[in-house]
PDB file of N, CA, C and O in Angstrom:
ATOM      1  N   MET A   1     130.745 123.320  95.078  1.00  0.00           N
ATOM      2  CA  MET A   1     130.289 122.308  96.011  1.00  0.00           C
ATOM      3  C   MET A   1     131.207 121.098  95.906  1.00  0.00           C
ATOM      4  O   MET A   1     131.469 120.611  94.806  1.00  0.00           O
ATOM      5  N   THR A   2     131.693 120.614  97.035  1.00  0.00           N
ATOM      6  CA  THR A   2     132.582 119.462  96.998  1.00  0.00           C
ATOM      7  C   THR A   2     131.792 118.201  96.700  1.00  0.00           C
ATOM      8  O   THR A   2     130.569 118.172  96.833  1.00  0.00           O
ATOM      9  N   GLU A   3     132.500 117.166  96.299  1.00  0.00           N
ATOM     10  CA  GLU A   3     131.840 115.897  95.981  1.00  0.00           C
ATOM     11  C   GLU A   3     131.156 115.316  97.212  1.00  0.00           C
ATOM     12  O   GLU A   3     130.070 114.746  97.105  1.00  0.00           O
ATOM     13  N   GLN A   4     131.783 115.453  98.381  1.00  0.00           N
ATOM     14  CA  GLN A   4     131.197 114.920  99.608  1.00  0.00           C
ATOM     15  C   GLN A   4     129.938 115.702  99.993  1.00  0.00           C
ATOM     16  O   GLN A   4     128.959 115.098 100.430  1.00  0.00           O
ATOM     17  N   THR A   5     129.941 117.019  99.842  1.00  0.00           N
ATOM     18  CA  THR A   5     128.765 117.829 100.136  1.00  0.00           C
ATOM     19  C   THR A   5     127.647 117.512  99.157  1.00  0.00           C
ATOM     20  O   THR A   5     126.489 117.417  99.562  1.00  0.00           O
ATOM     21  N   GLN A   6     127.962 117.347  97.889  1.00  0.00           N
ATOM     22  CA  GLN A   6     126.955 117.032  96.888  1.00  0.00           C
ATOM     23  C   GLN A   6     126.328 115.674  97.158  1.00  0.00           C
ATOM     24  O   GLN A   6     125.131 115.499  96.931  1.00  0.00           O
ATOM     25  N   ALA A   7     127.104 114.708  97.637  1.00  0.00           N
ATOM     26  CA  ALA A   7     126.561 113.384  97.952  1.00  0.00           C
ATOM     27  C   ALA A   7     125.529 113.485  99.059  1.00  0.00           C
ATOM     28  O   ALA A   7     124.564 112.721  99.060  1.00  0.00           O
ATOM     29  N   ARG A   8     125.697 114.406 100.007  1.00  0.00           N
ATOM     30  CA  ARG A   8     124.728 114.571 101.090  1.00  0.00           C
ATOM     31  C   ARG A   8     123.443 115.217 100.594  1.00  0.00           C
ATOM     32  O   ARG A   8     122.386 115.012 101.192  1.00  0.00           O
ATOM     33  N   VAL A   9     123.508 115.993  99.519  1.00  0.00           N
ATOM     34  CA  VAL A   9     122.341 116.693  98.995  1.00  0.00           C
ATOM     35  C   VAL A   9     121.514 115.772  98.108  1.00  0.00           C
ATOM     36  O   VAL A   9     120.288 115.882  98.094  1.00  0.00           O
ATOM     37  N   ASN A  10     122.140 114.882  97.381  1.00  0.00           N
ATOM     38  CA  ASN A  10     121.454 114.000  96.441  1.00  0.00           C
ATOM     39  C   ASN A  10     120.708 112.879  97.149  1.00  0.00           C
ATOM     40  O   ASN A  10     120.978 112.555  98.306  1.00  0.00           O
ATOM     41  N   HIS A  11     119.766 112.299  96.420  1.00  0.00           N
ATOM     42  CA  HIS A  11     119.062 111.104  96.883  1.00  0.00           C
ATOM     43  C   HIS A  11     119.242 110.039  95.816  1.00  0.00           C
ATOM     44  O   HIS A  11     118.948 110.269  94.643  1.00  0.00           O
ATOM     45  N   THR A  12     119.725 108.876  96.224  1.00  0.00           N
ATOM     46  CA  THR A  12     119.877 107.764  95.292  1.00  0.00           C
ATOM     47  C   THR A  12     119.232 106.514  95.873  1.00  0.00           C
ATOM     48  O   THR A  12     119.118 106.365  97.090  1.00  0.00           O
ATOM     49  N   ALA A  13     118.814 105.621  94.986  1.00  0.00           N
ATOM     50  CA  ALA A  13     118.255 104.331  95.374  1.00  0.00           C
ATOM     51  C   ALA A  13     118.863 103.264  94.476  1.00  0.00           C
ATOM     52  O   ALA A  13     118.775 103.355  93.252  1.00  0.00           O
ATOM     53  N   VAL A  14     119.477 102.258  95.078  1.00  0.00           N
ATOM     54  CA  VAL A  14     120.078 101.152  94.338  1.00  0.00           C
ATOM     55  C   VAL A  14     119.468  99.863  94.862  1.00  0.00           C
ATOM     56  O   VAL A  14     119.606  99.531  96.039  1.00  0.00           O
ATOM     57  N   LEU A  15     118.789  99.139  93.973  1.00  0.00           N
ATOM     58  CA  LEU A  15     118.140  97.885  94.330  1.00  0.00           C
ATOM     59  C   LEU A  15     118.919  96.734  93.704  1.00  0.00           C
ATOM     60  O   LEU A  15     119.119  96.699  92.490  1.00  0.00           O
ATOM     61  N   GLU A  16     119.360  95.793  94.538  1.00  0.00           N
ATOM     62  CA  GLU A  16     120.120  94.644  94.064  1.00  0.00           C
ATOM     63  C   GLU A  16     119.273  93.380  94.197  1.00  0.00           C
ATOM     64  O   GLU A  16     118.915  92.976  95.303  1.00  0.00           O
ATOM     65  N   ASN A  17     118.954  92.758  93.055  1.00  0.00           N
ATOM     66  CA  ASN A  17     118.250  91.478  92.998  1.00  0.00           C
ATOM     67  C   ASN A  17     116.929  91.465  93.774  1.00  0.00           C
ATOM     68  O   ASN A  17     116.504  90.417  94.261  1.00  0.00           O
ATOM     69  N   ARG A  18     116.291  92.610  93.888  1.00  0.00           N
ATOM     70  CA  ARG A  18     115.023  92.758  94.620  1.00  0.00           C
ATOM     71  C   ARG A  18     115.120  92.281  96.066  1.00  0.00           C
ATOM     72  O   ARG A  18     114.105  91.963  96.687  1.00  0.00           O
ATOM     73  N   LYS A  19     116.328  92.231  96.597  1.00  0.00           N
ATOM     74  CA  LYS A  19     116.545  91.753  97.969  1.00  0.00           C
ATOM     75  C   LYS A  19     117.194  92.798  98.867  1.00  0.00           C
ATOM     76  O   LYS A  19     116.926  92.821 100.068  1.00  0.00           O
ATOM     77  N   THR A  20     118.034  93.657  98.317  1.00  0.00           N
ATOM     78  CA  THR A  20     118.752  94.647  99.111  1.00  0.00           C
ATOM     79  C   THR A  20     118.601  96.013  98.455  1.00  0.00           C
ATOM     80  O   THR A  20     118.889  96.184  97.270  1.00  0.00           O
ATOM     81  N   LEU A  21     118.142  96.987  99.246  1.00  0.00           N
ATOM     82  CA  LEU A  21     117.953  98.349  98.760  1.00  0.00           C
ATOM     83  C   LEU A  21     118.859  99.277  99.548  1.00  0.00           C
ATOM     84  O   LEU A  21     118.789  99.325 100.776  1.00  0.00           O
ATOM     85  N   PHE A  22     119.713 100.018  98.843  1.00  0.00           N
ATOM     86  CA  PHE A  22     120.590 101.003  99.448  1.00  0.00           C
ATOM     87  C   PHE A  22     120.071 102.387  99.085  1.00  0.00           C
ATOM     88  O   PHE A  22     119.870 102.683  97.907  1.00  0.00           O
ATOM     89  N   LEU A  23     119.853 103.231 100.076  1.00  0.00           N
ATOM     90  CA  LEU A  23     119.320 104.578  99.864  1.00  0.00           C
ATOM     91  C   LEU A  23     120.255 105.618 100.464  1.00  0.00           C
ATOM     92  O   LEU A  23     120.874 105.383 101.502  1.00  0.00           O
ATOM     93  N   THR A  24     120.353 106.764  99.808  1.00  0.00           N
ATOM     94  CA  THR A  24     121.050 107.908 100.372  1.00  0.00           C
ATOM     95  C   THR A  24     120.092 109.087 100.364  1.00  0.00           C
ATOM     96  O   THR A  24     119.082 109.066  99.661  1.00  0.00           O
ATOM     97  N   GLY A  25     120.403 110.105 101.134  1.00  0.00           N
ATOM     98  CA  GLY A  25     119.566 111.293 101.184  1.00  0.00           C
ATOM     99  C   GLY A  25     118.322 111.114 102.036  1.00  0.00           C
ATOM    100  O   GLY A  25     117.345 111.839 101.851  1.00  0.00           O
ATOM    101  N   ILE A  26     118.334 110.168 102.962  1.00  0.00           N
ATOM    102  CA  ILE A  26     117.189 109.923 103.836  1.00  0.00           C
ATOM    103  C   ILE A  26     117.260 110.883 105.016  1.00  0.00           C
ATOM    104  O   ILE A  26     118.299 111.016 105.664  1.00  0.00           O
ATOM    105  N   THR A  27     116.141 111.551 105.286  1.00  0.00           N
ATOM    106  CA  THR A  27     116.108 112.513 106.387  1.00  0.00           C
ATOM    107  C   THR A  27     115.422 111.971 107.624  1.00  0.00           C
ATOM    108  O   THR A  27     115.735 112.388 108.739  1.00  0.00           O
ATOM    109  N   GLU A  28     114.479 111.033 107.442  1.00  0.00           N
ATOM    110  CA  GLU A  28     113.753 110.504 108.597  1.00  0.00           C
ATOM    111  C   GLU A  28     113.057 109.193 108.235  1.00  0.00           C
ATOM    112  O   GLU A  28     112.525 109.043 107.135  1.00  0.00           O
ATOM    113  N   VAL A  29     113.070 108.251 109.172  1.00  0.00           N
ATOM    114  CA  VAL A  29     112.297 107.024 109.030  1.00  0.00           C
ATOM    115  C   VAL A  29     111.052 107.205 109.876  1.00  0.00           C
ATOM    116  O   VAL A  29     111.144 107.370 111.093  1.00  0.00           O
ATOM    117  N   ASP A  30     109.883 107.175 109.238  1.00  0.00           N
ATOM    118  CA  ASP A  30     108.619 107.396 109.935  1.00  0.00           C
ATOM    119  C   ASP A  30     108.187 106.141 110.674  1.00  0.00           C
ATOM    120  O   ASP A  30     107.896 106.194 111.869  1.00  0.00           O
ATOM    121  N   SER A  31     108.141 105.009 109.972  1.00  0.00           N
ATOM    122  CA  SER A  31     107.740 103.746 110.600  1.00  0.00           C
ATOM    123  C   SER A  31     108.215 102.592 109.722  1.00  0.00           C
ATOM    124  O   SER A  31     108.519 102.766 108.542  1.00  0.00           O
ATOM    125  N   PHE A  32     108.271 101.405 110.337  1.00  0.00           N
ATOM    126  CA  PHE A  32     108.607 100.223 109.556  1.00  0.00           C
ATOM    127  C   PHE A  32     108.104  98.976 110.265  1.00  0.00           C
ATOM    128  O   PHE A  32     108.051  98.911 111.493  1.00  0.00           O
ATOM    129  N   ASP A  33     107.740  97.995 109.463  1.00  0.00           N
ATOM    130  CA  ASP A  33     107.408  96.665 109.945  1.00  0.00           C
ATOM    131  C   ASP A  33     107.840  95.692 108.853  1.00  0.00           C
ATOM    132  O   ASP A  33     108.550  96.083 107.927  1.00  0.00           O
ATOM    133  N   GLU A  34     107.429  94.447 108.947  1.00  0.00           N
ATOM    134  CA  GLU A  34     107.920  93.454 107.991  1.00  0.00           C
ATOM    135  C   GLU A  34     107.337  93.601 106.586  1.00  0.00           C
ATOM    136  O   GLU A  34     107.806  92.947 105.655  1.00  0.00           O
ATOM    137  N   HIS A  35     106.307  94.461 106.421  1.00  0.00           N
ATOM    138  CA  HIS A  35     105.687  94.635 105.104  1.00  0.00           C
ATOM    139  C   HIS A  35     105.866  96.030 104.503  1.00  0.00           C
ATOM    140  O   HIS A  35     105.765  96.189 103.287  1.00  0.00           O
ATOM    141  N   THR A  36     106.131  97.045 105.338  1.00  0.00           N
ATOM    142  CA  THR A  36     106.206  98.424 104.847  1.00  0.00           C
ATOM    143  C   THR A  36     107.269  99.215 105.600  1.00  0.00           C
ATOM    144  O   THR A  36     107.378  99.128 106.823  1.00  0.00           O
ATOM    145  N   VAL A  37     108.047  99.983 104.850  1.00  0.00           N
ATOM    146  CA  VAL A  37     108.978 100.949 105.439  1.00  0.00           C
ATOM    147  C   VAL A  37     108.569 102.316 104.898  1.00  0.00           C
ATOM    148  O   VAL A  37     108.579 102.537 103.687  1.00  0.00           O
ATOM    149  N   SER A  38     108.212 103.226 105.793  1.00  0.00           N
ATOM    150  CA  SER A  38     107.789 104.570 105.416  1.00  0.00           C
ATOM    151  C   SER A  38     108.854 105.557 105.874  1.00  0.00           C
ATOM    152  O   SER A  38     109.203 105.608 107.053  1.00  0.00           O
ATOM    153  N   LEU A  39     109.366 106.339 104.928  1.00  0.00           N
ATOM    154  CA  LEU A  39     110.442 107.265 105.270  1.00  0.00           C
ATOM    155  C   LEU A  39     110.365 108.521 104.430  1.00  0.00           C
ATOM    156  O   LEU A  39     109.512 108.651 103.552  1.00  0.00           O
ATOM    157  N   TYR A  40     111.272 109.445 104.712  1.00  0.00           N
ATOM    158  CA  TYR A  40     111.327 110.721 104.006  1.00  0.00           C
ATOM    159  C   TYR A  40     112.740 110.956 103.514  1.00  0.00           C
ATOM    160  O   TYR A  40     113.713 110.787 104.248  1.00  0.00           O
ATOM    161  N   SER A  41     112.828 111.351 102.252  1.00  0.00           N
ATOM    162  CA  SER A  41     114.119 111.684 101.653  1.00  0.00           C
ATOM    163  C   SER A  41     114.155 113.188 101.428  1.00  0.00           C
ATOM    164  O   SER A  41     113.184 113.896 101.695  1.00  0.00           O
ATOM    165  N   ARG A  42     115.273 113.654 100.939  1.00  0.00           N
ATOM    166  CA  ARG A  42     115.393 115.080 100.628  1.00  0.00           C
ATOM    167  C   ARG A  42     114.458 115.480  99.483  1.00  0.00           C
ATOM    168  O   ARG A  42     114.230 116.667  99.252  1.00  0.00           O
ATOM    169  N   LEU A  43     113.918 114.486  98.767  1.00  0.00           N
ATOM    170  CA  LEU A  43     113.017 114.754  97.646  1.00  0.00           C
ATOM    171  C   LEU A  43     111.570 114.417  97.962  1.00  0.00           C
ATOM    172  O   LEU A  43     110.731 114.419  97.061  1.00  0.00           O
ATOM    173  N   GLY A  44     111.256 114.125  99.222  1.00  0.00           N
ATOM    174  CA  GLY A  44     109.880 113.847  99.602  1.00  0.00           C
ATOM    175  C   GLY A  44     109.707 112.480 100.213  1.00  0.00           C
ATOM    176  O   GLY A  44     110.675 111.807 100.567  1.00  0.00           O
ATOM    177  N   GLU A  45     108.432 112.074 100.333  1.00  0.00           N
ATOM    178  CA  GLU A  45     108.131 110.817 100.999  1.00  0.00           C
ATOM    179  C   GLU A  45     108.437 109.618 100.112  1.00  0.00           C
ATOM    180  O   GLU A  45     108.423 109.713  98.884  1.00  0.00           O
ATOM    181  N   LEU A  46     108.713 108.489 100.758  1.00  0.00           N
ATOM    182  CA  LEU A  46     109.092 107.264 100.066  1.00  0.00           C
ATOM    183  C   LEU A  46     108.569 106.081 100.874  1.00  0.00           C
ATOM    184  O   LEU A  46     108.778 106.012 102.085  1.00  0.00           O
ATOM    185  N   ILE A  47     107.889 105.148 100.203  1.00  0.00           N
ATOM    186  CA  ILE A  47     107.364 103.963 100.872  1.00  0.00           C
ATOM    187  C   ILE A  47     107.893 102.732 100.154  1.00  0.00           C
ATOM    188  O   ILE A  47     107.823 102.630  98.929  1.00  0.00           O
ATOM    189  N   ILE A  48     108.424 101.801 100.936  1.00  0.00           N
ATOM    190  CA  ILE A  48     108.950 100.546 100.411  1.00  0.00           C
ATOM    191  C   ILE A  48     108.015  99.448 100.897  1.00  0.00           C
ATOM    192  O   ILE A  48     107.720  99.359 102.088  1.00  0.00           O
ATOM    193  N   ARG A  49     107.547  98.607  99.967  1.00  0.00           N
ATOM    194  CA  ARG A  49     106.642  97.515 100.328  1.00  0.00           C
ATOM    195  C   ARG A  49     107.267  96.190  99.946  1.00  0.00           C
ATOM    196  O   ARG A  49     108.016  96.092  98.974  1.00  0.00           O
ATOM    197  N   GLY A  50     106.942  95.164 100.735  1.00  0.00           N
ATOM    198  CA  GLY A  50     107.469  93.840 100.454  1.00  0.00           C
ATOM    199  C   GLY A  50     107.116  92.868 101.549  1.00  0.00           C
ATOM    200  O   GLY A  50     106.098  93.018 102.224  1.00  0.00           O
ATOM    201  N   ASN A  51     107.958  91.873 101.723  1.00  0.00           N
ATOM    202  CA  ASN A  51     107.739  90.841 102.723  1.00  0.00           C
ATOM    203  C   ASN A  51     109.052  90.586 103.453  1.00  0.00           C
ATOM    204  O   ASN A  51     110.119  90.595 102.838  1.00  0.00           O
ATOM    205  N   ASP A  52     108.977  90.360 104.747  1.00  0.00           N
ATOM    206  CA  ASP A  52     110.159  90.119 105.587  1.00  0.00           C
ATOM    207  C   ASP A  52     111.179  91.250 105.478  1.00  0.00           C
ATOM    208  O   ASP A  52     112.381  90.993 105.415  1.00  0.00           O
ATOM    209  N   LEU A  53     110.710  92.506 105.454  1.00  0.00           N
ATOM    210  CA  LEU A  53     111.602  93.656 105.343  1.00  0.00           C
ATOM    211  C   LEU A  53     112.308  93.920 106.664  1.00  0.00           C
ATOM    212  O   LEU A  53     111.714  93.815 107.737  1.00  0.00           O
ATOM    213  N   ARG A  54     113.588  94.265 106.566  1.00  0.00           N
ATOM    214  CA  ARG A  54     114.409  94.603 107.727  1.00  0.00           C
ATOM    215  C   ARG A  54     115.236  95.835 107.404  1.00  0.00           C
ATOM    216  O   ARG A  54     115.865  95.912 106.349  1.00  0.00           O
ATOM    217  N   VAL A  55     115.233  96.798 108.318  1.00  0.00           N
ATOM    218  CA  VAL A  55     116.111  97.956 108.192  1.00  0.00           C
ATOM    219  C   VAL A  55     117.430  97.543 108.828  1.00  0.00           C
ATOM    220  O   VAL A  55     117.513  97.366 110.043  1.00  0.00           O
ATOM    221  N   ASN A  56     118.464  97.389 107.997  1.00  0.00           N
ATOM    222  CA  ASN A  56     119.745  96.895 108.502  1.00  0.00           C
ATOM    223  C   ASN A  56     120.663  97.991 108.983  1.00  0.00           C
ATOM    224  O   ASN A  56     121.309  97.847 110.021  1.00  0.00           O
ATOM    225  N   ALA A  57     120.734  99.068 108.259  1.00  0.00           N
ATOM    226  CA  ALA A  57     121.679 100.119 108.624  1.00  0.00           C
ATOM    227  C   ALA A  57     121.058 101.477 108.358  1.00  0.00           C
ATOM    228  O   ALA A  57     120.504 101.730 107.288  1.00  0.00           O
ATOM    229  N   LEU A  58     121.162 102.343 109.350  1.00  0.00           N
ATOM    230  CA  LEU A  58     120.715 103.727 109.188  1.00  0.00           C
ATOM    231  C   LEU A  58     121.768 104.619 109.800  1.00  0.00           C
ATOM    232  O   LEU A  58     122.090 104.497 110.982  1.00  0.00           O
ATOM    233  N   ASN A  59     122.302 105.513 108.999  1.00  0.00           N
ATOM    234  CA  ASN A  59     123.260 106.492 109.479  1.00  0.00           C
ATOM    235  C   ASN A  59     122.596 107.856 109.371  1.00  0.00           C
ATOM    236  O   ASN A  59     122.474 108.400 108.274  1.00  0.00           O
ATOM    237  N   VAL A  60     122.165 108.415 110.499  1.00  0.00           N
ATOM    238  CA  VAL A  60     121.434 109.684 110.479  1.00  0.00           C
ATOM    239  C   VAL A  60     122.325 110.860 110.087  1.00  0.00           C
ATOM    240  O   VAL A  60     121.825 111.870 109.592  1.00  0.00           O
ATOM    241  N   GLU A  61     123.616 110.746 110.296  1.00  0.00           N
ATOM    242  CA  GLU A  61     124.527 111.830 109.924  1.00  0.00           C
ATOM    243  C   GLU A  61     124.669 111.957 108.413  1.00  0.00           C
ATOM    244  O   GLU A  61     124.682 113.066 107.879  1.00  0.00           O
ATOM    245  N   THR A  62     124.776 110.816 107.718  1.00  0.00           N
ATOM    246  CA  THR A  62     124.964 110.850 106.267  1.00  0.00           C
ATOM    247  C   THR A  62     123.669 110.651 105.499  1.00  0.00           C
ATOM    248  O   THR A  62     123.602 110.974 104.313  1.00  0.00           O
ATOM    249  N   GLY A  63     122.628 110.119 106.157  1.00  0.00           N
ATOM    250  CA  GLY A  63     121.361 109.865 105.480  1.00  0.00           C
ATOM    251  C   GLY A  63     121.343 108.572 104.696  1.00  0.00           C
ATOM    252  O   GLY A  63     120.508 108.399 103.808  1.00  0.00           O
ATOM    253  N   ASP A  64     122.260 107.651 105.010  1.00  0.00           N
ATOM    254  CA  ASP A  64     122.327 106.361 104.319  1.00  0.00           C
ATOM    255  C   ASP A  64     121.445 105.341 105.027  1.00  0.00           C
ATOM    256  O   ASP A  64     121.375 105.317 106.256  1.00  0.00           O
ATOM    257  N   LEU A  65     120.770 104.497 104.243  1.00  0.00           N
ATOM    258  CA  LEU A  65     119.868 103.483 104.786  1.00  0.00           C
ATOM    259  C   LEU A  65     119.964 102.228 103.937  1.00  0.00           C
ATOM    260  O   LEU A  65     120.108 102.302 102.717  1.00  0.00           O
ATOM    261  N   SER A  66     119.882 101.075 104.588  1.00  0.00           N
ATOM    262  CA  SER A  66     119.886  99.792 103.902  1.00  0.00           C
ATOM    263  C   SER A  66     118.672  98.990 104.363  1.00  0.00           C
ATOM    264  O   SER A  66     118.417  98.870 105.561  1.00  0.00           O
ATOM    265  N   VAL A  67     117.923  98.442 103.400  1.00  0.00           N
ATOM    266  CA  VAL A  67     116.749  97.619 103.690  1.00  0.00           C
ATOM    267  C   VAL A  67     116.932  96.289 102.974  1.00  0.00           C
ATOM    268  O   VAL A  67     117.308  96.249 101.802  1.00  0.00           O
ATOM    269  N   GLU A  68     116.659  95.191 103.697  1.00  0.00           N
ATOM    270  CA  GLU A  68     116.738  93.857 103.097  1.00  0.00           C
ATOM    271  C   GLU A  68     115.407  93.153 103.241  1.00  0.00           C
ATOM    272  O   GLU A  68     114.638  93.439 104.159  1.00  0.00           O
ATOM    273  N   GLY A  69     115.138  92.234 102.332  1.00  0.00           N
ATOM    274  CA  GLY A  69     113.911  91.439 102.345  1.00  0.00           C
ATOM    275  C   GLY A  69     113.459  91.202 100.918  1.00  0.00           C
ATOM    276  O   GLY A  69     114.219  91.405  99.971  1.00  0.00           O
ATOM    277  N   ASP A  70     112.223  90.774 100.772  1.00  0.00           N
ATOM    278  CA  ASP A  70     111.627  90.550  99.457  1.00  0.00           C
ATOM    279  C   ASP A  70     110.918  91.847  99.057  1.00  0.00           C
ATOM    280  O   ASP A  70     109.782  92.083  99.468  1.00  0.00           O
ATOM    281  N   ILE A  71     111.576  92.677  98.267  1.00  0.00           N
ATOM    282  CA  ILE A  71     111.079  94.013  97.943  1.00  0.00           C
ATOM    283  C   ILE A  71     110.168  93.949  96.721  1.00  0.00           C
ATOM    284  O   ILE A  71     110.573  93.498  95.649  1.00  0.00           O
ATOM    285  N   TRP A  72     108.925  94.410  96.904  1.00  0.00           N
ATOM    286  CA  TRP A  72     107.914  94.374  95.843  1.00  0.00           C
ATOM    287  C   TRP A  72     107.735  95.716  95.176  1.00  0.00           C
ATOM    288  O   TRP A  72     107.505  95.779  93.968  1.00  0.00           O
ATOM    289  N   ALA A  73     107.838  96.823  95.959  1.00  0.00           N
ATOM    290  CA  ALA A  73     107.555  98.143  95.390  1.00  0.00           C
ATOM    291  C   ALA A  73     108.326  99.233  96.119  1.00  0.00           C
ATOM    292  O   ALA A  73     108.562  99.163  97.326  1.00  0.00           O
ATOM    293  N   ILE A  74     108.710 100.243  95.344  1.00  0.00           N
ATOM    294  CA  ILE A  74     109.314 101.460  95.880  1.00  0.00           C
ATOM    295  C   ILE A  74     108.446 102.598  95.362  1.00  0.00           C
ATOM    296  O   ILE A  74     108.463 102.897  94.168  1.00  0.00           O
ATOM    297  N   CYS A  75     107.694 103.228  96.241  1.00  0.00           N
ATOM    298  CA  CYS A  75     106.711 104.236  95.837  1.00  0.00           C
ATOM    299  C   CYS A  75     107.085 105.603  96.381  1.00  0.00           C
ATOM    300  O   CYS A  75     107.223 105.793  97.589  1.00  0.00           O
ATOM    301  N   TYR A  76     107.245 106.543  95.473  1.00  0.00           N
ATOM    302  CA  TYR A  76     107.505 107.922  95.877  1.00  0.00           C
ATOM    303  C   TYR A  76     106.187 108.660  96.006  1.00  0.00           C
ATOM    304  O   TYR A  76     105.278 108.482  95.195  1.00  0.00           O
ATOM    305  N   GLY A  77     106.095 109.485  97.026  1.00  0.00           N
ATOM    306  CA  GLY A  77     104.911 110.296  97.253  1.00  0.00           C
ATOM    307  C   GLY A  77     105.162 111.726  96.819  1.00  0.00           C
ATOM    308  O   GLY A  77     105.929 111.991  95.893  1.00  0.00           O
ATOM    309  N   GLU A  78     104.504 112.637  97.505  1.00  0.00           N
ATOM    310  CA  GLU A  78     104.603 114.055  97.168  1.00  0.00           C
ATOM    311  C   GLU A  78     106.042 114.539  97.262  1.00  0.00           C
ATOM    312  O   GLU A  78     106.756 114.224  98.215  1.00  0.00           O
ATOM    313  N   LYS A  79     106.452 115.297  96.277  1.00  0.00           N
ATOM    314  CA  LYS A  79     107.819 115.799  96.235  1.00  0.00           C
ATOM    315  C   LYS A  79     108.078 116.843  97.317  1.00  0.00           C
ATOM    316  O   LYS A  79     109.171 116.901  97.879  1.00  0.00           O
ATOM    317  N   ASP A  80     107.074 117.665  97.606  1.00  0.00           N
ATOM    318  CA  ASP A  80     107.258 118.739  98.573  1.00  0.00           C
ATOM    319  C   ASP A  80     107.064 118.300 100.014  1.00  0.00           C
ATOM    320  O   ASP A  80     107.397 119.041 100.939  1.00  0.00           O
ATOM    321  N   LYS A  81     106.528 117.101 100.213  1.00  0.00           N
ATOM    322  CA  LYS A  81     106.274 116.628 101.567  1.00  0.00           C
ATOM    323  C   LYS A  81     107.550 115.998 102.111  1.00  0.00           C
ATOM    324  O   LYS A  81     107.951 114.920 101.672  1.00  0.00           O
ATOM    325  N   LYS A  82     108.180 116.663 103.055  1.00  0.00           N
ATOM    326  CA  LYS A  82     109.461 116.201 103.568  1.00  0.00           C
ATOM    327  C   LYS A  82     109.405 115.816 105.038  1.00  0.00           C
ATOM    328  O   LYS A  82     110.384 115.297 105.574  1.00  0.00           O
ATOM    329  N   LYS A  83     108.294 116.055 105.690  1.00  0.00           N
ATOM    330  CA  LYS A  83     108.147 115.692 107.097  1.00  0.00           C
ATOM    331  C   LYS A  83     106.791 115.058 107.307  1.00  0.00           C
ATOM    332  O   LYS A  83     105.854 115.335 106.558  1.00  0.00           O
ATOM    333  N   PRO A  84     106.671 114.200 108.329  1.00  0.00           N
ATOM    334  CA  PRO A  84     105.393 113.553 108.576  1.00  0.00           C
ATOM    335  C   PRO A  84     104.313 114.557 108.961  1.00  0.00           C
ATOM    336  O   PRO A  84     104.581 115.593 109.570  1.00  0.00           O
ATOM    337  N   LEU A  85     103.091 114.217 108.589  1.00  0.00           N
ATOM    338  CA  LEU A  85     101.954 115.038 108.968  1.00  0.00           C
ATOM    339  C   LEU A  85     101.554 114.752 110.406  1.00  0.00           C
ATOM    340  O   LEU A  85     101.804 113.666 110.930  1.00  0.00           O
ATOM    341  N   THR A  86     100.940 115.725 111.028  1.00  0.00           N
ATOM    342  CA  THR A  86     100.363 115.497 112.341  1.00  0.00           C
ATOM    343  C   THR A  86      99.108 114.651 112.167  1.00  0.00           C
ATOM    344  O   THR A  86      98.669 114.420 111.040  1.00  0.00           O
ATOM    345  N   LEU A  87      98.535 114.195 113.253  1.00  0.00           N
ATOM    346  CA  LEU A  87      97.310 113.397 113.180  1.00  0.00           C
ATOM    347  C   LEU A  87      96.213 114.178 112.482  1.00  0.00           C
ATOM    348  O   LEU A  87      95.497 113.619 111.651  1.00  0.00           O
ATOM    349  N   LEU A  88      96.065 115.449 112.796  1.00  0.00           N
ATOM    350  CA  LEU A  88      95.058 116.289 112.165  1.00  0.00           C
ATOM    351  C   LEU A  88      95.337 116.436 110.671  1.00  0.00           C
ATOM    352  O   LEU A  88      94.413 116.412 109.857  1.00  0.00           O
ATOM    353  N   GLY A  89      96.595 116.585 110.318  1.00  0.00           N
ATOM    354  CA  GLY A  89      96.971 116.689 108.903  1.00  0.00           C
ATOM    355  C   GLY A  89      96.663 115.425 108.133  1.00  0.00           C
ATOM    356  O   GLY A  89      96.273 115.491 106.967  1.00  0.00           O
ATOM    357  N   LYS A  90      96.833 114.259 108.771  1.00  0.00           N
ATOM    358  CA  LYS A  90      96.536 112.987 108.113  1.00  0.00           C
ATOM    359  C   LYS A  90      95.037 112.838 107.862  1.00  0.00           C
ATOM    360  O   LYS A  90      94.629 112.253 106.859  1.00  0.00           O
ATOM    361  N   LEU A  91      94.220 113.368 108.771  1.00  0.00           N
ATOM    362  CA  LEU A  91      92.766 113.281 108.607  1.00  0.00           C
ATOM    363  C   LEU A  91      92.277 114.043 107.392  1.00  0.00           C
ATOM    364  O   LEU A  91      91.343 113.612 106.716  1.00  0.00           O
ATOM    365  N   PHE A  92      92.910 115.182 107.111  1.00  0.00           N
ATOM    366  CA  PHE A  92      92.460 116.054 106.014  1.00  0.00           C
ATOM    367  C   PHE A  92      93.301 115.910 104.771  1.00  0.00           C
ATOM    368  O   PHE A  92      93.189 116.735 103.864  1.00  0.00           O
ATOM    369  N   ARG A  93      94.119 114.919 104.694  1.00  0.00           N
ATOM    370  CA  ARG A  93      94.991 114.688 103.538  1.00  0.00           C
ATOM    371  C   ARG A  93      94.232 114.194 102.355  1.00  0.00           C
ATOM    372  O   ARG A  93      94.820 113.951 101.301  1.00  0.00           O
TER     373      ARG A  93
END
């Protein structure tokens, strides 16, 4: 596996000074507002919480994402859950 191919498979998170979060391996952004960013990585669901959050850069080809704001929490969810649930699925979750 080449280094470039391996970078696309991995998921990394780098938080700088609780203000800027750089993510790789992102497959989908479910929703975002100024307090919560909900997304999916190659390793499952991921929720970022804070204040004045902004999604600055998203590259869907490489899976790179940048979030800025006052970051309070980075919460990983189920490892096997890689896509959003339907409305019915959310009811029975």
